[in-house]
C-alpha positions as CSV (number, residue, x, y, z in Angstrom):
1,M,0.0,-0.1,0.1
2,S,1.7,3.1,-1.1
3,F,1.2,6.1,1.1
4,R,2.3,9.9,1.2
5,I,3.3,12.3,4.0
6,A,3.7,16.0,2.9
7,G,4.4,18.9,5.2
8,L,2.2,22.2,5.9
9,D,1.9,24.4,3.1
10,P,4.2,27.3,3.9
11,A,1.8,30.0,2.8
12,P,-0.7,30.4,5.7
13,F,2.6,30.9,8.1
14,A,4.4,33.3,5.8
15,H,2.8,36.6,7.0
16,F,4.1,35.9,10.5
17,L,7.9,35.9,9.3
18,A,7.9,39.7,9.1
19,L,6.8,40.4,12.3
20,S,8.3,41.5,15.3
21,D,8.4,39.3,18.6
22,D,6.2,41.9,20.4
23,E,3.7,41.4,17.0
24,L,4.1,37.8,17.3
25,S,3.3,37.8,20.9
26,A,0.1,39.6,20.4
27,R,-1.0,37.2,18.0
28,G,0.1,34.0,20.4
29,V,3.0,33.2,18.4
30,V,6.7,32.8,20.1
31,R,10.0,32.9,17.9
32,V,12.3,30.5,19.2
33,R,16.3,30.2,18.6
34,I,17.1,26.5,19.0
35,E,19.8,25.6,21.4
36,A,19.7,21.6,21.1
37,K,20.2,19.3,18.3
38,N,16.6,17.4,17.3
39,S,14.2,19.5,19.4
40,A,12.1,21.4,17.2
41,P,10.9,18.9,14.3
42,C,9.2,21.8,11.7
43,R,6.0,20.4,10.1
44,I,6.5,22.4,6.8
45,S,10.1,20.5,6.0
46,L,9.4,17.5,8.4
47,D,12.9,17.9,9.5
48,D,14.5,19.0,12.9
49,A,15.8,22.9,12.9
50,E,19.0,23.5,13.4
51,I,21.0,24.9,16.5
52,G,21.2,28.7,16.1
53,E,18.2,28.7,13.8
54,H,14.9,30.3,14.5
55,V,11.7,28.5,14.5
56,L,7.9,29.9,15.0
57,L,6.1,28.2,17.6
58,I,2.3,28.4,16.5
59,N,-0.9,27.2,18.0
60,H,-2.4,25.0,14.9
61,P,-5.9,23.4,14.4
62,H,-4.9,20.2,12.8
63,Q,-8.3,18.6,13.2
64,P,-10.7,21.4,12.5
65,A,-13.7,19.0,11.8
66,E,-16.6,19.5,14.2
67,T,-16.5,16.0,15.8
68,P,-15.5,15.2,19.3
69,Y,-11.7,14.6,17.8
70,K,-11.5,18.3,16.9
71,Q,-8.1,19.2,17.8
72,Q,-5.4,22.2,17.6
73,G,-1.7,22.5,19.4
74,P,1.6,23.7,19.3
75,I,3.5,23.1,16.4
76,F,7.0,24.5,15.2
77,V,7.5,26.1,11.5
78,R,10.9,26.9,10.0
79,E,11.3,30.4,8.1
80,T,11.2,28.1,5.1
81,N,9.3,27.5,1.6
82,T,10.7,24.0,1.4
83,R,7.6,21.7,1.8
84,A,8.3,17.9,2.4
85,D,6.6,15.6,0.5
86,V,7.7,11.8,0.8
87,T,6.1,8.8,-0.8
88,N,6.9,5.3,1.2
89,A,9.2,6.7,3.9
90,L,9.3,8.7,6.9
91,P,10.6,11.9,7.0
92,P,13.5,12.6,9.3
93,A,11.9,14.1,12.1
94,L,9.2,11.4,12.3
95,A,11.7,8.7,11.5
96,R,13.8,9.6,14.9
97,R,10.9,9.6,16.9
98,T,8.2,7.4,18.4
99,L,5.0,8.1,16.9
100,S,1.3,8.1,17.5
101,L,-0.7,7.0,14.4
102,R,-4.4,7.8,14.5
103,G,-6.6,6.6,11.5
104,F,-9.5,8.7,10.6
105,S,-12.5,7.8,8.7
106,A,-13.9,10.1,6.0
107,D,-16.4,11.6,8.9
108,H,-13.2,12.3,10.7
109,M,-13.9,9.7,13.5
110,M,-10.8,7.8,14.8
111,I,-11.3,4.1,13.9
112,E,-7.6,3.2,14.3
113,A,-4.7,4.0,16.9
114,D,-1.2,2.7,17.9
115,L,2.4,3.6,18.7
116,A,5.3,3.1,16.4
117,E,8.8,3.7,16.4
118,G,9.5,6.3,13.4
119,A,11.9,4.1,11.6
120,E,9.6,1.5,11.9
121,A,6.2,2.9,11.2
122,A,5.3,2.2,7.8
123,G,4.4,-1.0,8.6
124,L,1.7,0.3,10.8
125,I,0.7,2.9,8.6
126,E,0.2,0.0,5.6
127,R,-1.9,-1.8,8.3
128,F,-4.0,1.0,8.8
129,F,-4.9,1.8,5.2
130,A,-5.4,-1.9,4.8
131,N,-8.9,-0.9,6.2
132,E,-10.7,0.7,4.0
133,N,-12.4,2.9,6.0
134,V,-9.6,4.6,7.2
135,A,-9.4,7.9,5.1
136,Y,-6.3,9.5,6.5
137,I,-3.9,9.0,9.3
138,H,-2.7,11.7,11.9
139,A,1.1,11.4,13.3
140,H,1.5,12.9,16.6
141,Y,5.2,13.0,18.5
142,A,4.2,10.4,21.1
143,R,6.7,12.1,23.8
144,R,4.9,15.4,23.8
145,G,1.7,14.8,22.0
146,C,2.1,17.3,19.3
147,F,0.5,17.1,15.6
148,A,3.7,15.7,13.3
149,A,2.2,15.2,9.9
150,T,-1.0,13.9,7.8
151,I,-0.4,10.7,6.1
152,T,-2.4,10.0,3.0
153,R,-3.0,7.2,0.5
154,D,-0.7,7.6,-2.7
């Protein structure tokens, strides 16, 4: 079963890049300087920001459907237009972390859920998509619970 993992579209975040820290703060956004390796997985590039790089910490509605599973939460985004688009593999930020995978039906109800080490998650993704009722999968970073990416059939 072929699957695709794409980073978030950078366009909705672009207007934040030119704002001052005070202007960001007024919008509930924080600019963070990265101090440690593999500490800020970007949801656009689906790789970790480098030490010394700045990222934006933003509250993002990753499951906006009006269901009991409606969710939003904190994500990091880099100052980049390079959007990840990977087929049948895990992008670097996902591959190096434990993931919570959640399979959703077309009406946005969770019907599958399990944990996997990122480097081994492809098998679980394929198992979820073997269920014809799984329309898409959300990956979350298991340790902090933050949304990582949406996985679709390719």
